[in-house]
Residue frames relative to the residue before (quaternion, step in Angstrom):
aa qw qx qy qz dx dy dz
X 1.0000 0.0000 0.0000 0.0000 0.00 0.00 0.00
X 0.0567 -0.8384 0.5417 -0.0210 3.52 -0.60 1.17
X 0.8095 0.1492 -0.0705 0.5634 3.57 1.19 -0.31
X 0.6735 -0.4662 0.3869 0.4235 3.51 -1.37 0.11
X 0.6096 0.5556 -0.3456 0.4475 3.59 1.10 -0.67
X 0.6257 0.5266 -0.3316 0.4703 3.61 1.06 -0.76
X 0.6455 0.5192 -0.3072 0.4684 3.56 1.00 -0.86
X 0.6371 0.5243 -0.3181 0.4669 3.59 1.02 -0.81
X 0.6374 0.5227 -0.3293 0.4605 3.60 0.98 -0.79
X 0.6465 0.5115 -0.3118 0.4724 3.58 0.97 -0.86
X 0.6556 0.5108 -0.3058 0.4645 3.59 0.95 -0.90
X 0.6669 0.5077 -0.3044 0.4525 3.59 0.90 -0.92
X 0.6444 0.5130 -0.3153 0.4713 3.59 1.01 -0.82
X 0.6576 0.5035 -0.3086 0.4679 3.60 0.97 -0.84
X 0.6532 0.5099 -0.3178 0.4608 3.59 0.96 -0.81
X 0.6311 0.5267 -0.3354 0.4602 3.58 1.02 -0.74
X 0.6408 0.5202 -0.3268 0.4604 3.60 1.00 -0.79
X 0.6527 0.5008 -0.3129 0.4746 3.58 0.95 -0.84
X 0.6401 0.5124 -0.3217 0.4736 3.59 0.96 -0.83
X 0.6327 0.5469 -0.3273 0.4398 3.56 0.98 -0.88
X 0.6757 0.5122 -0.2966 0.4395 3.59 0.96 -0.82
X 0.7164 0.5151 -0.2576 0.3938 3.59 1.04 -0.66
X 0.5739 0.6110 -0.3882 0.3831 3.61 1.17 -0.32
X 0.2002 -0.8023 0.5511 0.1123 3.58 -1.15 0.52
X 0.6076 0.5424 -0.3816 0.4370 3.62 1.16 0.14
X 0.7331 0.3892 -0.2958 0.4729 3.58 -1.19 0.42
X 0.7460 -0.3380 0.2952 0.4921 3.56 -1.18 -0.66
X 0.1261 -0.7897 0.5980 0.0534 3.55 -0.96 0.94
X 0.1567 -0.7504 0.6375 0.0768 3.53 -1.05 0.89
X 0.0976 -0.7955 0.5977 0.0189 3.58 -0.58 1.20
X 0.1171 -0.7976 0.5909 0.0300 3.57 -0.74 1.09
X 0.4043 -0.7232 0.5131 0.2242 3.57 -0.72 1.12
X 0.0073 0.8376 -0.5407 0.0774 3.56 -0.36 1.30
X 0.2773 0.7147 -0.5804 0.2746 3.57 0.96 0.83
X 0.7544 -0.3913 0.2566 0.4604 3.59 -1.25 0.13
X 0.6718 0.4990 -0.3067 0.4534 3.59 0.90 -0.90
X 0.6507 0.5152 -0.3153 0.4603 3.60 1.00 -0.79
X 0.6564 0.5067 -0.3083 0.4662 3.55 0.93 -0.91
X 0.6849 0.4772 -0.2981 0.4630 3.60 0.89 -0.88
X 0.6684 0.4824 -0.2995 0.4804 3.60 1.18 -0.48
X 0.6555 -0.5496 0.3005 0.4219 3.61 1.27 -0.07
X 0.3217 0.7877 -0.4797 0.2143 3.61 1.16 0.44
X 0.5966 0.5953 -0.3768 0.3843 3.61 1.03 -0.65
X 0.6896 0.4412 -0.3084 0.4844 3.66 0.80 -0.84
X 0.5930 0.5562 -0.3619 0.4560 3.60 1.14 -0.59
X 0.6643 0.4886 -0.3051 0.4763 3.58 0.87 -0.93
X 0.6550 0.5151 -0.3113 0.4569 3.58 0.93 -0.88
X 0.6251 0.5371 -0.3360 0.4560 3.61 1.06 -0.73
X 0.6429 0.5033 -0.3249 0.4773 3.60 0.95 -0.82
X 0.6504 0.5103 -0.3193 0.4632 3.60 0.89 -0.90
X 0.6495 0.5250 -0.3073 0.4562 3.58 0.94 -0.90
X 0.6936 0.4790 -0.2816 0.4585 3.60 0.82 -0.98
X 0.6566 0.5028 -0.3081 0.4701 3.58 0.97 -0.84
X 0.6471 0.5138 -0.3085 0.4713 3.57 1.02 -0.81
X 0.6316 0.5435 -0.3301 0.4435 3.60 0.96 -0.87
X 0.7428 0.3885 -0.2080 0.5040 3.58 0.97 -0.90
X 0.3260 -0.7802 0.4736 0.2465 3.58 1.34 -0.11
X 0.2566 0.7833 -0.5147 0.2359 3.56 0.93 1.01
X 0.2286 -0.8117 0.5283 0.0985 3.56 -0.30 1.27
X 0.6786 0.5043 -0.2902 0.4483 3.60 1.18 -0.43
X 0.6647 0.4474 -0.3033 0.5158 3.61 1.27 0.06
X 0.0554 -0.8055 0.5900 0.0085 3.56 -0.84 0.99
X 0.2451 -0.7317 0.6184 0.1485 3.54 -1.25 0.56
X 0.0105 -0.8066 0.5897 -0.0402 3.56 -0.83 1.04
X 0.3151 -0.7142 0.5831 0.2251 3.59 -0.81 0.93
X 0.0766 -0.7884 0.6098 0.0265 3.57 -0.97 0.89
X 0.6026 -0.5697 0.4214 0.3671 3.56 -1.27 0.23
X 0.8368 -0.1897 0.1570 0.4890 3.52 -1.19 -0.64
X 0.2237 -0.7584 0.5997 0.1231 3.55 -0.95 0.95
X 0.5970 -0.6724 0.2857 0.3314 3.57 1.29 -0.14
X 0.7434 0.3465 -0.2245 0.5262 3.61 1.15 -0.03
X 0.1818 -0.8499 0.4877 0.0824 3.56 0.41 1.27
X 0.6614 0.5529 -0.3158 0.3963 3.59 0.98 -0.78
X 0.7622 0.3210 -0.1985 0.5259 3.60 1.20 -0.31
X 0.3043 0.7513 -0.5149 0.2789 3.58 1.18 0.62
X 0.5666 -0.1301 -0.8128 -0.0383 1.60 -2.29 1.01
X 0.2403 -0.7601 0.5936 0.1101 3.53 -1.11 0.84
X 0.0655 -0.7748 0.6288 -0.0023 3.53 -1.04 0.95
X 0.1324 -0.7674 0.6219 0.0817 3.56 -0.98 0.88
X 0.1590 -0.7610 0.6238 0.0811 3.54 -1.00 0.91
X 0.0941 -0.7946 0.5997 0.0126 3.55 -0.71 1.13
X 0.0104 0.7611 -0.6463 0.0528 3.51 -0.74 1.17
X 0.7916 -0.1149 0.0208 0.5998 3.55 -0.17 1.28
X 0.8036 -0.2119 0.1958 0.5206 3.58 -0.72 -1.09
X 0.5996 0.5827 -0.3567 0.4167 3.60 1.24 -0.23
X 0.0864 -0.7847 0.6138 0.0082 3.56 -0.84 1.11
X 0.0442 -0.7735 0.6323 0.0051 3.56 -0.88 1.02
X 0.1658 -0.7976 0.5761 0.0665 3.56 -0.75 1.07
X 0.1382 -0.7879 0.5994 0.0287 3.53 -0.77 1.16
X 0.1194 -0.7945 0.5912 0.0699 3.57 -1.08 0.68
X 0.8080 0.2215 -0.2270 0.4965 3.51 -1.37 0.45
X 0.2356 0.7903 -0.5159 0.2319 3.52 0.93 1.02
X 0.0478 -0.7494 0.6597 0.0293 3.54 -0.95 0.97
X 0.7529 -0.3914 0.2505 0.4660 3.60 -1.24 -0.05
X 0.6328 0.5347 -0.3262 0.4553 3.59 1.06 -0.75
X 0.6612 0.4785 -0.2945 0.4972 3.59 0.97 -0.88
X 0.6043 0.5573 -0.3538 0.4461 3.61 1.03 -0.74
X 0.6424 0.5129 -0.3207 0.4706 3.59 1.00 -0.80
X 0.6446 0.5079 -0.3201 0.4734 3.59 1.00 -0.80
X 0.6411 0.5159 -0.3276 0.4643 3.59 0.92 -0.88
X 0.6534 0.5165 -0.3139 0.4558 3.56 0.93 -0.90
X 0.7298 0.4476 -0.2451 0.4550 3.57 0.75 -1.10
X 0.7721 0.3932 -0.2011 0.4570 3.57 0.71 -1.10
X 0.7708 0.3573 -0.2004 0.4879 3.61 0.85 -0.91
X 0.7456 0.4152 -0.2488 0.4581 3.57 0.58 -1.12
X 0.7363 0.3673 -0.2205 0.5238 3.60 0.90 -0.88
X 0.7949 0.3724 -0.1634 0.4503 3.58 0.80 -1.09
X 0.4407 -0.7318 0.4332 0.2873 3.60 1.22 -0.29
X 0.6222 0.5293 -0.3386 0.4670 3.62 1.28 0.19
X 0.4456 -0.6989 0.4970 0.2567 3.58 -0.77 1.07
X 0.3809 -0.6896 0.5683 0.2375 3.58 -1.07 0.82
X 0.2955 -0.8253 0.4593 0.1435 3.55 0.06 1.36
X 0.5997 0.6146 -0.3578 0.3670 3.62 1.03 -0.76
X 0.8134 0.2888 -0.1164 0.4913 3.59 1.02 -0.72
X 0.4021 0.6857 -0.5228 0.3079 3.60 1.10 0.36
X 0.6557 -0.5833 0.3195 0.3574 3.53 -1.08 0.79
X 0.6329 0.5676 -0.3338 0.4071 3.63 1.05 -0.63
X 0.6162 0.5747 -0.3369 0.4201 3.61 1.23 -0.33
X 0.7212 0.4246 -0.2268 0.4982 3.59 1.24 -0.39
X 0.4354 -0.6481 0.5512 0.2943 3.54 -1.16 0.63
X 0.3637 -0.7335 0.5333 0.2131 3.56 -0.97 0.83
């Protein structure tokens, strides 16, 4: 940060992220951010979703950190809600987050490899 303008850019980006988390219409991405999720790598996953959504300037997609989703052994867990349809993904890393974003959120096709039913609990 070298100037007041740089500080303003950082503030504006942070405010946009907070605004993005608070909306409830359109597609919602819920990232399990309890202690177990964070220790399993949920923070970079959430940041990747925010980054991708911001890059595409998608106003109808929101990212919300949530507490415990209940299955620590398969964290990080991400739920994608499109209308009444809920898809729960597990063992999500940044690479899988990109696939979920591209294939499911943009393309409308569930990423079968990482849905919760594919893994033993």
